[in-house]
N, C-alpha and C positions, 0 to 999 in steps of 0.2 A: 431652445424649444425642441429641436430634434434630438439632442443628446439625451434628455430625460426620457423621451419616448423610445429611443433605441435601447437604452439601458433596461427599460421595462420589457421591451420585446425580447431581448436576448436572455434575460434572467429566467430561471426556472427552478422548480422544486427538484430536489434530488430524490431519486427512488430509494426506498428502504424496504428490503424484503429478506426474509430468512432463507438460508441455503445450508446444505450439509457438505460443502466442498470448498476448495480454495481456487482462486484464479492464479495462473502463472504470473501475472503482473504483480501479485502480492508477495512474491518470494522474498523480497528484501524489506518488507514492511514490518513495523512494530507488531508483535503478536497481540498486543492489546487492541490496537486499531483493527486488526483482522477479526478479533473476537466480536467487537461491537458491530462490524460490518456484516458478518455472517449471521449474527443474531437479529439483524434488522433494526438496530437502533436508528433513530431519526438523525438525519444530517441537516445542517443549516442550508437554506436555499442558496443556489449558485448565482452569484451576482453576474451582471452583464459582461463585465470585463473578463472574468474567469471563463465564462462560457465562450466568448470570442477567442480566447487564448486556446482553449481546447479545439475549437473549430479550425484554427490554424494548423494544429497537429494533424487533424483529419485531412485537411487539404494537401499537406505535404505527403501523406501516405498515398492518397489517390494519384497525385501527380507523378510520384516516383514509380509506383506500381504500374501505372499506365505506360511510362517510359520503358520500363523493363520488358513489358509485353511487346511494345512496338519494336524494341531491339531484338526480339526473339530470344531473350535471356530467361524470362520468367516462364516457368512450367505451370505453376498454380499459385493462387493467392488465397489468403484467409483459410489456411489448411488446419482443420481441427486435429488435436492430438487424440489418440485412441482412448476409449473409456478406461478410467482407472479410479481407484477409491479416493484419491487426494485432489487432483488438479483438473480444471477445465481451462482450455486456452486454444487460441488459433495463431499459428505462425503466419507472419506477414506474407512471405513469399518463399516458394521453393524455386530455386534457379539452377540452370545448367550452364557451367562455364568450363570450357576446355575438356568436355567429356566427364566432368565431376559435378555431383549434385551438392548444393549448398542450401541451408536455411538462411534466409536474409531477414534480419530484423531492422526495421526502419524507425529511427528515432529523431524527432525534432526537439532541439534543446535550446535553452537560453544561451545567449552569447557568452556569458561568464562561464557556464558549464562547458561550452564548446572550447573556449580558450584554455580551460584547465584540463581538458581530457585530450592529451596529446600522445602519451606513450602507451596507455592501456585504457580499455573501455570502463565506463562506470560500473560499479559492482552490481547494481540491480539489473542493468542491461545484460551483463555477463551471465548472471545466474538465470535470467529468463531464457536466454539463448541456450544455455546448457540443458535446461529442461526440455526445450523443443528438440534439440539434437538427440537427447536420450529417448524421448517418447516416439519420435519419428524415425529413430535408428539411422541417423545421418551423421557421418564422421566429422564434418566441418561446417562452420557457418560464418556469416559475415554480419557485423553490426555496422549499419550505414547511418551516419549522423548528418543532419542538416542544421546549420545555424539559422535560428529563426530570424535573426536580424538582417543577414546578408546572403542567405542561401548557400553559403560555403559548405562543401561536403568533406567528410572524413570517414574512413572505413577501418575496421579492425577485423583481421582474420582470426578465427577462434577454433581451436581443436576441441573435440569432445573430451571432457575430463570426468571420467566415471567416479573418481574418488570424491570430487565436489558434488556430483549428483547423488551419490550414496549418502553423503552428509546431509544434504538438503532434504532428501526424502525421509531420512531418519528423523530429522528435526520436525518435519511437518506431520509425520506419523504420530510422534509424541504430542504435537499440538492438536491434532485431530482427536486423539484419545482424550486429552484434557478437556477440550471444549465440548465434544459431542457425546462422549461416553460418561465422563465424570461431571460434566456441567460446571466446570470451574473456570474462573477468570485467570488468564495467564499472569504470572508474576511480572513485576516491573523488569523490563529487559536490560541486558547488558548493551549499552549504547556505543561501545568502543568501535564497532564495525560500521556504524552509521556514517554516511558521507555528509549528512547535514542533520540538524536537529528536527526530527520529524514531529516533535511536539508542537513546534511553532505553526505547522500547517495542518495539524490533525483536526478533522471535523468532529472528533469525539472527545476533545480535551475536557469538557465539563463533566462528562460521565467518568472519565479516568480520575480526575481530581477528586470527585465525590467518593468513588470506590476506594481510592487509596487512602483518603482521610478516614473513612470508616474502618478500613482494615487496621490502620495504625492505632485508632482509638480502641478497637477491640483487642489488639495485641497488648496495649497498656493495661486494659482491664484484666486480661488473663494473667499478666505478669505480676500485678498487684491486686490480688483478690481482696474483697472487703473483709474487714475484721468480723469476728464472730458476733452475731447479734445486730450487725449493721443492716440498715434498711435496704431493700432491693433497689436497683436502678429505676428511676422514674420512667414513665412511658415515653417522655419526650427526650430522653437521653440520646445524644447523637449516635452512640454506639448501637442503639436499638433502632435507628432510622426514624425516630419520631420527629416532633416539631422542631427540635433543635437541629436535627440533621437537615430538615428542609430549609431552615434559616441558613445553615451552613452552605447548602447548595445555592441558595439565592445569592449569597456573598460571592461564591465562585463565579456565578454567571455575570454578576455586575462588575467584578474587577478581577478577571482571570490573570492579569499580568502581575498581580500582587501575590500570587500563590507559588512562585518559584517553580514554574512548570517544568523547567529543564532539569530540575533535581529530583524528579519523581522517582 
């Protein structure tokens, strides 16, 4: 009786709005997912369990930030990076330890990820911190992780790596041009650097499958042009986005698992 009502209480619609910049938290995300996000494509509603899981992360941040201030370690919290053409973001904490200033990024992680992350930080956490160090001009930072299951803590000291920052900024400068100046959908990415298959959890899988299918159909049509005198494509041809394309999208929505999403 209460479970159903609580699930309904916590569930919520996901905001979809267009923007012309990236978030620092998107630095390791699939460029196609970023495209659909900045263009304001609709997201599925957030179910109650997912919403509660996010709330746990917020609680971890508040608890640790409060402790750092009480200890006299935190200097500032939720510090925005200076205005720039690419990224918006806020560093969790600026801390002072032994006379040195650090950016502290607080991450609550799944127990499996916590157990697997022992010798170096997760790639997305590392890249986020590198951007904060760069834009706030601070030489070193700390990634502070808490295990969601048992509240165990682990930390990684990270030096600013300008070569990594230059590469990230160059990649996102190219992505910014592709999306906002040329109005193009990014190509299917190289997934070799992914720490997990982002397609499995992407809220925009249906749009990506649809667009990739249309692109492949169009490529085949270009590669094999119709013979002289052949009739033009019908209006409902999937390459033209007609009724067949709509039927194709319906199939993707009804059975996305049958479309080999991980081989996009």
